Backbone as a chain_set.jsonl record, in Angstrom:
{"seq": "MANIETITLGMGCFWSPDALFGQLPGVLRTRVGYAGGTSASPTYRNLGDHTETVEIDFDPQKIKLDEIVDVFWQHHNPLNINEYKGRQYLSLALFRDENQLNIILDAMKRREEQGLGRPETAVNPFRTFDLAEERHQKYYLKRFPDAISKASTLYPTEESLLNSTLAARLNGLAKGFTNLERVIVDIRTWPISLEEQQAITELIRRIKW", "coords": {"N": [[115.438, 89.533, 112.226], [112.04, 90.03, 112.939], [109.766, 87.703, 114.49], [107.215, 87.254, 112.641], [103.703, 87.371, 112.755], [100.438, 86.855, 111.323], [97.12, 88.06, 111.07], [93.757, 88.059, 109.952], [91.016, 90.167, 109.762], [87.56, 91.113, 109.823], [85.402, 93.865, 110.172], [83.352, 95.604, 109.442], [83.348, 98.528, 107.288], [86.519, 98.71, 105.779], [88.337, 100.854, 105.966], [88.589, 102.304, 108.437], [89.408, 100.231, 110.344], [91.947, 99.691, 109.238], [93.398, 101.959, 109.963], [93.02, 101.884, 112.726], [94.294, 99.484, 113.691], [96.766, 99.897, 112.583], [98.014, 101.888, 114.086], [98.906, 100.701, 116.377], [101.543, 99.928, 118.587], [103.912, 97.464, 117.799], [102.507, 96.352, 115.747], [103.332, 95.703, 112.444], [102.633, 95.97, 109.759], [99.791, 96.894, 107.829], [97.138, 95.991, 105.645], [94.404, 96.418, 103.404], [91.718, 94.415, 102.17], [90.001, 91.734, 100.47], [88.352, 88.919, 101.71], [87.498, 85.62, 102.976], [85.572, 84.465, 101.378], [84.613, 82.526, 98.444], [84.525, 83.201, 95.787], [86.194, 84.085, 92.738], [88.814, 86.489, 92.211], [87.872, 88.978, 93.597], [86.535, 92.334, 93.699], [86.068, 95.793, 94.725], [83.662, 96.633, 93.615], [82.602, 94.258, 92.899], [82.251, 92.09, 94.939], [81.429, 89.501, 95.343], [81.129, 86.673, 97.395], [82.76, 87.581, 99.381], [84.314, 89.437, 102.138], [84.946, 92.719, 103.402], [88.118, 93.24, 104.708], [90.876, 93.588, 107.049], [94.28, 92.961, 106.895], [96.7, 92.052, 109.157], [100.005, 92.308, 110.024], [102.117, 91.402, 112.625], [104.385, 91.71, 115.432], [104.741, 89.259, 117.678], [106.217, 89.396, 119.97], [105.982, 91.926, 120.83], [103.334, 92.731, 120.727], [100.511, 90.961, 121.663], [98.338, 88.482, 120.213], [96.031, 88.243, 121.674], [95.635, 90.868, 122.604], [95.164, 92.188, 120.214], [92.772, 90.996, 119.29], [91.095, 91.796, 121.329], [91.005, 94.575, 120.903], [89.786, 94.485, 118.429], [87.122, 93.536, 119.027], [86.301, 95.539, 120.728], [85.85, 97.717, 119.123], [83.792, 97.456, 117.293], [80.373, 96.481, 116.797], [79.639, 93.348, 117.359], [77.253, 92.066, 117.548], [75.208, 92.796, 115.884], [76.186, 93.579, 113.416], [76.265, 91.784, 111.35], [73.865, 91.877, 110.092], [73.928, 93.847, 108.255], [74.362, 94.929, 105.008], [74.864, 92.354, 104.03], [77.415, 90.033, 103.317], [79.467, 91.824, 102.944], [80.177, 93.577, 105.067], [80.661, 91.833, 107.174], [81.177, 90.615, 110.498], [84.123, 89.176, 111.187], [86.598, 86.711, 111.737], [89.543, 85.344, 110.73], [91.422, 82.597, 111.121], [94.801, 81.339, 111.202], [96.063, 79.154, 112.289], [95.868, 76.559, 114.828], [96.483, 77.659, 117.299], [95.854, 80.412, 116.98], [93.103, 80.119, 116.586], [92.277, 79.113, 119.092], [92.893, 81.285, 120.762], [91.147, 83.235, 119.78], [88.64, 82.017, 120.282], [88.757, 81.777, 123.074], [88.752, 84.477, 123.785], [86.208, 85.22, 122.921], [84.68, 83.704, 124.666], [85.367, 84.902, 127.109], [84.223, 87.441, 126.792], [81.537, 86.768, 126.801], [81.278, 85.76, 129.407], [81.693, 88.104, 130.769], [79.36, 89.385, 130.465], [78.875, 90.668, 128.087], [77.73, 89.564, 125.948], [77.716, 86.92, 123.533], [79.793, 87.174, 120.791], [78.607, 87.461, 117.422], [80.424, 86.919, 115.577], [81.847, 85.513, 112.698], [83.945, 82.799, 112.669], [86.475, 81.499, 110.966], [88.659, 79.293, 109.056], [91.571, 80.724, 107.559], [91.849, 81.355, 104.09], [92.279, 82.743, 101.49], [93.514, 86.003, 100.565], [92.666, 88.856, 98.951], [94.128, 91.658, 97.724], [92.878, 94.925, 98.195], [91.918, 97.646, 96.009], [94.235, 100.318, 95.181], [93.307, 102.836, 95.998], [91.972, 102.397, 98.337], [93.832, 101.745, 100.227], [95.445, 102.813, 103.163], [93.661, 104.965, 103.584], [92.945, 107.271, 105.102], [95.361, 108.569, 105.562], [95.97, 109.382, 102.99], [94.474, 111.633, 102.688], [96.009, 113.714, 103.365], [98.125, 115.359, 101.671], [100.704, 116.481, 102.115], [101.805, 114.841, 104.055], [101.991, 112.413, 102.67], [103.77, 113.222, 100.667], [106.137, 113.871, 102.107], [106.697, 111.438, 103.457], [107.171, 109.873, 101.271], [109.726, 110.479, 100.51], [111.261, 108.767, 101.914], [110.26, 106.332, 101.216], [110.186, 105.477, 98.136], [108.45, 104.28, 96.232], [104.945, 103.737, 95.697], [103.981, 101.298, 96.607], [105.981, 100.444, 98.455], [105.77, 102.466, 100.339], [103.048, 102.294, 101.264], [103.093, 99.802, 102.399], [104.677, 100.11, 104.567], [105.716, 100.35, 108.042], [105.753, 102.908, 109.019], [103.824, 104.275, 107.447], [101.562, 102.938, 108.328], [101.436, 103.84, 110.996], [101.166, 106.616, 110.599], [98.764, 106.709, 109.248], [97.019, 105.932, 111.264], [97.395, 108.121, 112.894], [96.398, 110.163, 111.25], [93.706, 109.528, 111.25], [93.105, 109.959, 113.868], [93.463, 108.148, 115.916], [95.756, 107.995, 117.35], [98.548, 109.995, 118.583], [101.078, 112.446, 117.696], [103.315, 112.414, 119.434], [103.144, 109.899, 120.644], [103.607, 108.288, 118.438], [106.253, 108.993, 117.869], [107.579, 108.118, 120.187], [107.197, 105.398, 119.844], [108.659, 104.95, 117.481], [111.24, 105.066, 118.439], [111.661, 102.54, 119.374], [111.971, 100.945, 117.215], [113.733, 98.537, 115.187], [116.047, 99.912, 113.977], [118.784, 102.099, 113.07], [119.991, 104.674, 115.335], [120.377, 107.066, 114.008], [118.658, 106.77, 111.8], [116.212, 106.648, 113.129], [116.119, 109.245, 114.185], [116.08, 110.755, 111.84], [113.609, 110.016, 110.69], [111.905, 110.902, 112.693], [112.372, 113.695, 112.689], [111.454, 114.264, 110.141], [108.653, 113.599, 110.229], [107.787, 115.41, 112.092], [107.7, 117.708, 110.654], [105.536, 117.542, 109.034], [102.625, 118.883, 107.565], [99.572, 118.889, 108.841]], "CA": [[114.089, 89.701, 111.692], [111.014, 89.698, 113.907], [108.909, 86.562, 114.226], [105.992, 87.939, 112.223], [102.453, 86.638, 112.635], [99.432, 87.566, 110.546], [95.723, 87.75, 111.327], [92.869, 88.769, 109.032], [89.791, 90.471, 110.502], [86.542, 91.949, 109.199], [84.61, 94.54, 111.207], [82.707, 96.731, 108.778], [84.177, 99.183, 106.28], [87.905, 98.431, 106.173], [89.173, 102.04, 106.102], [88.863, 102.617, 109.835], [90.268, 99.209, 110.936], [93.31, 99.867, 108.737], [94.013, 102.985, 110.812], [92.935, 101.457, 114.128], [95.347, 98.522, 113.996], [98.048, 100.424, 112.132], [98.634, 102.76, 115.071], [99.292, 99.943, 117.572], [102.927, 99.48, 118.676], [104.033, 96.024, 117.599], [101.968, 96.047, 114.418], [104.376, 96.023, 111.465], [102.055, 96.338, 108.473], [98.376, 96.607, 107.604], [96.658, 96.126, 104.272], [92.985, 96.085, 103.326], [91.404, 93.575, 101.034], [88.776, 90.942, 100.453], [88.655, 87.562, 102.172], [86.42, 84.883, 103.61], [84.65, 83.87, 100.415], [85.13, 81.539, 97.493], [84.502, 83.719, 94.417], [87.518, 84.436, 92.228], [89.172, 87.865, 91.848], [86.903, 89.974, 94.074], [86.863, 93.752, 93.653], [85.145, 96.565, 95.549], [82.364, 96.668, 92.944], [82.151, 92.892, 92.658], [82.816, 91.349, 96.065], [80.996, 88.113, 95.419], [80.797, 86.28, 98.768], [83.862, 87.984, 100.259], [84.089, 90.462, 103.151], [86.01, 93.705, 103.572], [88.947, 92.834, 105.841], [92.209, 94.155, 107.208], [95.317, 91.967, 107.174], [97.593, 92.666, 110.142], [101.27, 91.65, 110.347], [102.53, 91.918, 113.916], [105.465, 91.052, 116.154], [104.117, 88.75, 118.896], [107.031, 89.747, 121.126], [105.638, 93.289, 121.226], [101.886, 92.801, 120.909], [99.937, 89.622, 121.609], [97.092, 88.353, 119.476], [94.953, 88.524, 122.626], [95.414, 92.312, 122.616], [94.594, 92.58, 118.925], [91.356, 90.608, 119.204], [90.35, 92.654, 122.257], [90.766, 95.83, 120.172], [88.829, 94.125, 117.382], [85.754, 93.499, 119.519], [85.962, 96.797, 121.396], [85.631, 98.795, 118.164], [82.61, 97.274, 116.452], [79.309, 95.759, 117.481], [79.543, 92.047, 116.698], [75.944, 91.463, 117.8], [74.237, 93.069, 114.821], [76.818, 94.014, 112.167], [76.046, 90.797, 110.302], [72.597, 92.144, 109.437], [74.089, 95.019, 107.4], [75.068, 94.754, 103.734], [75.24, 90.977, 103.771], [78.768, 89.598, 103.687], [80.468, 92.878, 102.755], [80.599, 94.113, 106.356], [80.561, 90.757, 108.15], [82.14, 90.493, 111.594], [84.818, 87.979, 110.699], [87.972, 86.446, 112.195], [90.103, 84.246, 109.951], [92.598, 82.09, 111.841], [95.79, 80.642, 110.38], [96.493, 77.916, 112.936], [95.06, 76.188, 115.998], [96.744, 78.613, 118.377], [95.03, 81.59, 116.733], [91.707, 79.738, 116.817], [92.035, 79.015, 120.53], [92.923, 82.635, 121.325], [89.906, 83.886, 119.368], [87.522, 81.398, 121.001], [88.888, 82.148, 124.486], [88.336, 85.876, 123.917], [84.755, 85.226, 122.791], [84.14, 83.161, 125.911], [85.541, 85.921, 128.157], [83.206, 88.473, 126.583], [80.248, 86.229, 127.237], [81.327, 85.686, 130.858], [81.636, 89.473, 131.275], [78.029, 89.907, 130.228], [78.873, 91.477, 126.872], [77.088, 88.801, 124.885], [78.64, 86.165, 122.679], [79.836, 87.786, 119.457], [78.134, 86.693, 116.277], [81.551, 86.909, 114.648], [82.149, 84.27, 111.99], [85.334, 82.384, 112.901], [86.73, 80.517, 109.909], [90.07, 79.19, 108.655], [92.014, 81.617, 106.487], [92.133, 80.717, 102.8], [92.951, 83.675, 100.581], [93.332, 87.437, 100.796], [92.869, 89.612, 97.715], [94.409, 93.045, 98.054], [91.935, 95.914, 97.665], [92.461, 98.644, 95.095], [95.152, 101.256, 95.841], [92.613, 103.987, 96.598], [91.474, 102.015, 99.66], [94.952, 101.524, 101.141], [95.833, 104.014, 103.944], [92.67, 105.921, 103.094], [92.954, 108.541, 105.844], [96.655, 109.212, 105.315], [95.944, 109.993, 101.659], [93.786, 112.926, 102.772], [97.008, 114.718, 103.736], [99.162, 115.268, 100.631], [102.041, 116.791, 102.619], [102.29, 113.645, 104.744], [102.384, 111.458, 101.624], [104.953, 113.755, 99.995], [107.327, 113.75, 102.963], [106.99, 110.027, 103.687], [107.651, 109.3, 100.01], [111.175, 110.666, 100.403], [111.856, 107.575, 102.527], [109.722, 105.16, 100.509], [109.993, 106.104, 96.821], [107.347, 103.713, 95.462], [103.691, 103.698, 96.467], [103.883, 100.001, 97.275], [106.847, 100.408, 99.631], [105.217, 103.386, 101.333], [101.807, 101.807, 101.856], [103.395, 98.592, 103.165], [105.625, 100.432, 105.632], [105.22, 100.577, 109.4], [105.545, 104.35, 109.171], [102.524, 104.625, 106.869], [100.535, 102.406, 109.228], [101.315, 104.748, 112.144], [100.668, 107.92, 110.157], [97.349, 106.536, 108.928], [96.335, 105.983, 112.547], [97.464, 109.514, 113.335], [95.489, 110.936, 110.405], [92.338, 109.207, 111.662], [92.894, 110.423, 115.236], [93.565, 107.053, 116.866], [96.979, 108.177, 118.114], [99.061, 111.353, 118.445], [102.438, 112.495, 117.17], [104.306, 112.025, 120.438], [103.096, 108.445, 120.802], [104.279, 107.715, 117.272], [107.694, 109.221, 118.025], [108.045, 107.188, 121.233], [107.221, 104.07, 119.238], [109.764, 104.891, 116.517], [112.48, 104.831, 119.197], [111.792, 101.105, 119.652], [112.109, 100.21, 115.966], [115.078, 97.959, 115.032], [116.829, 100.664, 113.003], [119.824, 102.866, 113.745], [119.578, 105.91, 115.986], [120.352, 108.099, 112.979], [117.427, 106.579, 111.038], [115.112, 107.049, 114.004], [116.115, 110.706, 114.264], [115.681, 111.293, 110.533], [112.169, 109.819, 110.542], [111.239, 111.778, 113.66], [112.45, 115.076, 112.197], [110.603, 114.373, 108.959], [107.222, 113.609, 110.533], [107.487, 116.645, 112.84], [107.528, 118.795, 109.687], [104.329, 117.322, 108.227], [101.514, 119.816, 107.759], [98.319, 118.13, 108.929]], "C": [[113.077, 89.246, 112.736], [110.274, 88.435, 113.486], [107.526, 87.106, 113.906], [104.819, 86.962, 112.168], [101.445, 87.503, 111.886], [98.041, 87.098, 110.943], [94.875, 88.599, 110.392], [91.504, 88.917, 109.677], [88.85, 91.336, 109.671], [85.655, 92.552, 110.264], [83.899, 95.763, 110.64], [83.606, 97.289, 107.698], [85.642, 99.119, 106.69], [88.793, 99.669, 106.321], [89.565, 102.302, 107.554], [89.702, 101.526, 110.528], [91.724, 99.292, 110.482], [94.068, 100.862, 109.61], [94.06, 102.553, 112.265], [94.079, 100.52, 114.493], [96.719, 99.051, 113.6], [98.749, 101.274, 113.161], [99.146, 102.005, 116.298], [100.776, 99.581, 117.552], [103.004, 97.956, 118.602], [103.423, 95.556, 116.301], [102.952, 96.554, 113.378], [103.81, 96.501, 110.131], [100.565, 96.045, 108.495], [98.067, 96.791, 106.122], [95.176, 95.788, 104.283], [92.714, 95.287, 102.066], [90.154, 92.764, 101.269], [89.116, 89.491, 100.787], [87.383, 86.905, 102.697], [85.458, 84.193, 102.67], [85.333, 82.892, 99.483], [85.192, 82.065, 96.063], [85.876, 84.229, 94.005], [87.626, 85.938, 91.946], [88.152, 88.909, 92.301], [87.442, 91.398, 93.93], [85.839, 94.492, 94.498], [83.745, 96.578, 94.94], [81.796, 95.279, 92.688], [82.776, 91.972, 93.707], [82.495, 89.861, 96.024], [80.609, 87.781, 96.847], [81.917, 86.63, 99.754], [83.437, 89.119, 101.195], [85.234, 91.462, 103.127], [86.796, 93.357, 104.836], [90.231, 93.66, 105.899], [93.154, 93.015, 107.58], [96.391, 92.637, 108.014], [98.821, 91.787, 110.342], [101.772, 92.246, 111.653], [103.653, 91.084, 114.524], [104.908, 90.561, 117.491], [104.959, 88.98, 120.154], [106.663, 91.129, 121.66], [104.14, 93.487, 121.445], [101.317, 91.4, 120.706], [98.647, 89.622, 120.793], [95.9, 88.612, 120.393], [94.607, 90.013, 122.64], [94.743, 92.769, 121.325], [93.122, 92.209, 118.852], [90.505, 91.379, 120.205], [90.024, 93.993, 121.594], [89.705, 95.612, 119.102], [87.397, 94.194, 117.908], [85.337, 94.773, 120.244], [85.523, 97.883, 120.415], [84.589, 98.475, 117.082], [81.593, 96.461, 117.242], [79.095, 94.415, 116.796], [78.185, 91.379, 116.875], [74.95, 91.744, 116.686], [74.863, 93.477, 113.492], [76.504, 93.053, 111.02], [74.707, 90.971, 109.586], [72.731, 93.238, 108.377], [74.922, 94.69, 106.167], [75.577, 93.328, 103.516], [76.652, 90.657, 104.208], [79.8, 90.719, 103.576], [81.031, 93.373, 104.07], [80.461, 93.088, 107.474], [81.585, 90.93, 109.274], [82.823, 89.143, 111.436], [86.227, 87.89, 111.269], [88.462, 85.196, 111.472], [91.411, 83.792, 110.593], [93.502, 81.286, 110.913], [96.305, 79.357, 111.005], [95.65, 77.686, 114.188], [95.264, 77.156, 117.153], [95.902, 79.874, 118.201], [93.554, 81.282, 117.002], [91.395, 79.715, 118.307], [92.008, 80.385, 121.197], [91.619, 83.373, 121.007], [88.716, 83.335, 120.161], [87.558, 81.739, 122.487], [88.416, 83.576, 124.721], [86.815, 85.992, 123.811], [84.101, 84.732, 124.083], [84.236, 84.183, 127.037], [84.484, 87.015, 128.02], [81.847, 88.004, 127.082], [80.181, 86.183, 128.764], [81.236, 87.064, 131.502], [80.275, 90.127, 131.038], [77.913, 90.766, 128.989], [78.167, 90.781, 125.715], [78.117, 88.045, 124.061], [78.63, 86.769, 121.283], [79.285, 86.867, 118.377], [79.205, 86.637, 115.183], [81.712, 85.533, 114.002], [83.634, 83.964, 112.166], [85.624, 81.225, 111.957], [88.225, 80.413, 109.628], [90.383, 80.146, 107.513], [92.286, 80.813, 105.225], [92.904, 81.659, 101.882], [92.656, 85.11, 101.004], [93.649, 88.145, 99.494], [93.0, 91.086, 98.065], [93.394, 93.979, 97.42], [92.67, 96.914, 96.776], [93.264, 99.699, 95.867], [94.426, 102.39, 96.555], [92.091, 103.676, 98.004], [92.596, 101.843, 100.685], [95.344, 102.842, 101.825], [94.951, 105.213, 103.557], [92.772, 107.269, 103.796], [94.264, 109.29, 105.652], [96.646, 109.957, 103.987], [95.17, 111.313, 101.637], [94.763, 114.063, 103.066], [98.193, 114.623, 102.775], [100.561, 115.559, 101.147], [102.634, 115.594, 103.353], [102.769, 112.605, 103.732], [103.679, 111.926, 100.956], [106.213, 113.557, 100.827], [107.691, 112.285, 103.206], [107.547, 109.363, 102.43], [109.141, 109.533, 99.791], [111.924, 109.493, 101.022], [111.449, 106.304, 101.796], [109.308, 105.614, 99.106], [108.878, 105.514, 95.972], [106.098, 103.66, 96.34], [103.557, 102.389, 97.219], [104.724, 99.967, 98.54], [106.338, 101.332, 100.726], [104.015, 102.774, 102.032], [102.004, 100.526, 102.652], [104.295, 98.863, 104.363], [104.94, 100.581, 106.991], [104.935, 102.058, 109.611], [104.181, 104.762, 108.623], [101.381, 104.115, 107.743], [100.315, 103.345, 110.409], [100.711, 106.084, 111.728], [99.194, 107.847, 109.766], [96.508, 106.563, 110.206], [96.302, 107.379, 113.113], [96.475, 110.37, 112.547], [94.033, 110.722, 110.804], [92.036, 109.703, 113.083], [92.95, 109.332, 116.279], [94.818, 107.154, 117.735], [97.397, 109.637, 117.982], [100.539, 111.299, 118.08], [103.458, 112.015, 118.189], [104.312, 110.522, 120.679], [103.783, 107.753, 119.637], [105.787, 107.845, 117.413], [108.283, 108.295, 119.081], [108.159, 105.782, 120.651], [108.387, 103.918, 118.268], [111.084, 104.59, 117.213], [112.683, 103.366, 119.551], [112.011, 100.293, 118.381], [113.545, 99.708, 115.798], [115.861, 98.597, 113.877], [117.84, 101.51, 113.772], [119.247, 104.13, 114.382], [119.464, 107.036, 114.971], [119.071, 108.0, 112.154], [116.208, 106.994, 111.857], [114.985, 108.574, 114.055], [115.64, 111.337, 112.958], [114.175, 111.167, 110.325], [111.407, 110.762, 111.465], [111.235, 113.222, 113.182], [111.525, 115.274, 111.0], [109.128, 114.48, 109.346], [106.824, 114.826, 111.378], [107.208, 117.812, 111.882], [106.265, 118.646, 108.836], [103.256, 118.353, 108.585], [100.193, 119.05, 107.706], [97.13, 119.07, 108.752]], "O": [[113.243, 88.19, 113.347], [110.163, 88.129, 112.299], [106.748, 87.389, 114.816], [104.929, 85.871, 111.608], [101.581, 88.724, 111.823], [97.803, 85.905, 111.13], [95.237, 89.733, 110.076], [90.896, 87.931, 110.093], [89.297, 92.191, 108.906], [85.197, 91.847, 111.164], [83.849, 96.819, 111.272], [84.525, 96.611, 107.237], [85.977, 99.441, 107.83], [89.93, 99.532, 106.774], [90.742, 102.498, 107.857], [90.64, 101.871, 111.246], [92.633, 98.996, 111.257], [95.229, 100.642, 109.954], [95.037, 102.827, 112.963], [94.761, 100.735, 115.495], [97.724, 98.693, 114.214], [99.975, 101.383, 113.125], [99.761, 102.612, 117.175], [101.234, 98.976, 116.582], [102.245, 97.254, 119.269], [103.77, 94.488, 115.798], [103.363, 97.714, 113.426], [104.417, 97.328, 109.451], [100.124, 95.069, 109.103], [98.657, 97.632, 105.443], [94.735, 94.962, 105.082], [93.376, 95.453, 101.042], [89.351, 93.066, 102.151], [90.045, 88.912, 100.224], [86.341, 87.544, 102.841], [84.612, 83.414, 103.111], [86.475, 82.486, 99.702], [85.837, 81.455, 95.21], [86.629, 84.744, 94.831], [86.667, 86.572, 91.505], [87.622, 89.65, 91.472], [88.647, 91.633, 94.026], [84.854, 93.901, 94.943], [82.752, 96.538, 95.666], [80.635, 95.142, 92.302], [83.687, 91.195, 93.422], [83.216, 89.052, 96.609], [79.84, 88.521, 97.461], [82.008, 86.041, 100.831], [82.351, 89.683, 101.06], [86.376, 91.089, 102.858], [86.213, 93.198, 105.908], [90.612, 94.33, 104.939], [92.861, 92.21, 108.464], [96.931, 93.673, 107.626], [98.698, 90.644, 110.782], [101.848, 93.468, 111.782], [103.843, 89.918, 114.18], [104.626, 91.382, 118.364], [104.479, 88.783, 121.27], [106.988, 91.468, 122.798], [103.73, 94.317, 122.256], [101.603, 90.738, 119.708], [97.957, 90.637, 120.699], [94.877, 89.136, 119.952], [93.434, 90.382, 122.682], [93.864, 93.63, 121.343], [92.304, 93.012, 118.402], [89.318, 91.598, 119.964], [88.902, 94.488, 121.706], [88.833, 96.457, 118.898], [86.547, 94.843, 117.298], [84.144, 95.056, 120.361], [84.896, 98.862, 120.818], [84.525, 99.164, 116.064], [81.933, 95.83, 118.242], [78.436, 94.351, 115.758], [77.978, 90.258, 116.41], [73.958, 91.028, 116.544], [74.137, 93.701, 112.524], [76.48, 93.456, 109.858], [74.44, 90.297, 108.591], [71.766, 93.533, 107.672], [76.056, 94.227, 106.281], [76.613, 93.129, 102.882], [77.048, 90.967, 105.332], [80.914, 90.567, 104.076], [82.24, 93.572, 104.186], [80.172, 93.455, 108.613], [82.719, 91.341, 109.03], [82.183, 88.096, 111.538], [86.962, 88.877, 111.283], [87.867, 84.124, 111.59], [92.393, 84.534, 110.599], [93.04, 80.642, 109.971], [96.926, 78.547, 110.317], [94.822, 78.521, 114.555], [94.329, 77.442, 117.902], [95.301, 80.355, 119.161], [92.844, 82.101, 117.585], [90.366, 80.237, 118.737], [91.198, 80.626, 122.092], [91.059, 84.053, 121.867], [87.886, 84.099, 120.652], [86.513, 81.964, 123.097], [87.762, 83.864, 125.724], [86.203, 86.778, 124.533], [83.093, 85.279, 124.53], [83.306, 84.323, 127.83], [83.917, 87.463, 129.016], [81.106, 88.761, 127.708], [79.155, 86.524, 129.352], [80.767, 87.197, 132.632], [80.075, 91.294, 131.376], [76.95, 91.519, 128.849], [78.026, 91.349, 124.632], [79.256, 88.489, 123.914], [77.575, 86.868, 120.657], [79.476, 85.652, 118.419], [78.917, 86.344, 114.023], [81.711, 84.513, 114.691], [84.482, 84.795, 111.84], [85.098, 80.123, 112.117], [88.978, 81.34, 109.928], [89.565, 80.351, 106.615], [92.874, 79.733, 105.276], [94.056, 81.392, 101.54], [91.681, 85.385, 101.704], [94.766, 88.052, 98.986], [92.086, 91.683, 98.635], [93.08, 93.844, 96.237], [93.898, 97.003, 96.802], [93.012, 99.945, 97.047], [94.879, 102.855, 97.602], [91.802, 104.592, 98.774], [92.332, 101.8, 101.886], [95.551, 103.856, 101.159], [95.436, 106.302, 103.25], [92.691, 108.308, 103.141], [94.271, 110.519, 105.586], [97.238, 111.029, 103.865], [95.222, 112.035, 100.641], [94.39, 115.236, 103.022], [99.151, 113.895, 103.035], [101.522, 114.952, 100.675], [103.84, 115.359, 103.28], [103.821, 111.992, 103.912], [104.578, 111.122, 100.708], [107.241, 113.123, 100.307], [108.868, 111.928, 103.166], [108.309, 108.4, 102.519], [109.757, 108.852, 98.97], [113.086, 109.251, 100.695], [112.196, 105.326, 101.761], [108.187, 106.088, 98.919], [108.394, 106.188, 95.063], [106.186, 103.553, 97.563], [103.07, 102.369, 98.35], [104.254, 99.518, 99.585], [106.46, 101.02, 101.911], [103.966, 102.736, 103.262], [101.172, 100.192, 103.496], [104.64, 97.938, 105.098], [103.752, 100.895, 107.078], [103.984, 102.419, 110.303], [103.46, 105.521, 109.271], [100.355, 104.78, 107.881], [99.178, 103.623, 110.789], [99.847, 106.622, 112.42], [98.459, 108.819, 109.937], [95.422, 107.142, 110.23], [95.321, 107.788, 113.733], [95.79, 111.214, 113.124], [93.22, 111.641, 110.706], [90.875, 109.85, 113.463], [92.533, 109.547, 117.417], [94.923, 106.465, 118.749], [96.699, 110.431, 117.351], [101.17, 110.244, 118.145], [104.378, 111.278, 117.837], [105.371, 109.933, 120.894], [104.464, 106.745, 119.823], [106.522, 106.905, 117.108], [109.368, 107.746, 118.89], [109.116, 105.063, 120.939], [109.033, 102.871, 118.237], [111.952, 103.93, 116.641], [113.769, 102.984, 119.987], [112.216, 99.081, 118.453], [114.483, 100.384, 116.221], [116.277, 97.921, 112.936], [117.755, 101.621, 114.995], [118.166, 104.592, 114.017], [118.56, 107.867, 115.06], [118.459, 109.02, 111.838], [115.284, 107.618, 111.335], [113.883, 109.119, 113.978], [114.898, 112.319, 112.962], [113.534, 112.099, 109.839], [110.396, 111.347, 111.076], [110.211, 113.9, 113.259], [110.89, 116.319, 110.862], [108.423, 115.356, 108.846], [105.66, 115.226, 111.38], [106.557, 118.786, 112.259], [105.958, 119.512, 108.018], [103.021, 118.647, 109.757], [99.76, 118.618, 106.638], [95.982, 118.627, 108.793]]}, "num_chains": 1, "name": "protein.A"}
């Protein structure tokens, strides 16, 4: 079993970050939800003081947190996002331990030294993560019914499908952050049998996008 680490990030509407991080080799699972606040049982229509976030499970042997936070800051403007929609679209990094905090702070310092400005990202300790409603999970993948239908033959329940690495990659593909050949190359590195790799590859080649 991989040594799995988790980081929770907010960078605007969570649909696109779900696809952005889901397509990265080394990322094992993404989920969108609400975090960073104190109000109980947040929902999309009643966020309270929470922020839209993406929770990223990753294998640090394949992708470093440094790389993830670089992608995070490259794909949103942390200098003014905090002025939009209050806390809903806050630029936010929630760390789980001192090592994560140091990596985040070091990355912020590097950006400042590079003349990119110091991000106004809120950096806070992680407390809770409330899963967003099903309609928000893998939002772009759900626009392609044939992809959902074919992937469901491997993952028979919606929960198992939406929590799978395959769904994370296909969501990134649906959004246009990656391409089919890159996904197939990545599948060849997954810790599953050659037969399973071939079956998944043949299945996704047949998807009608």
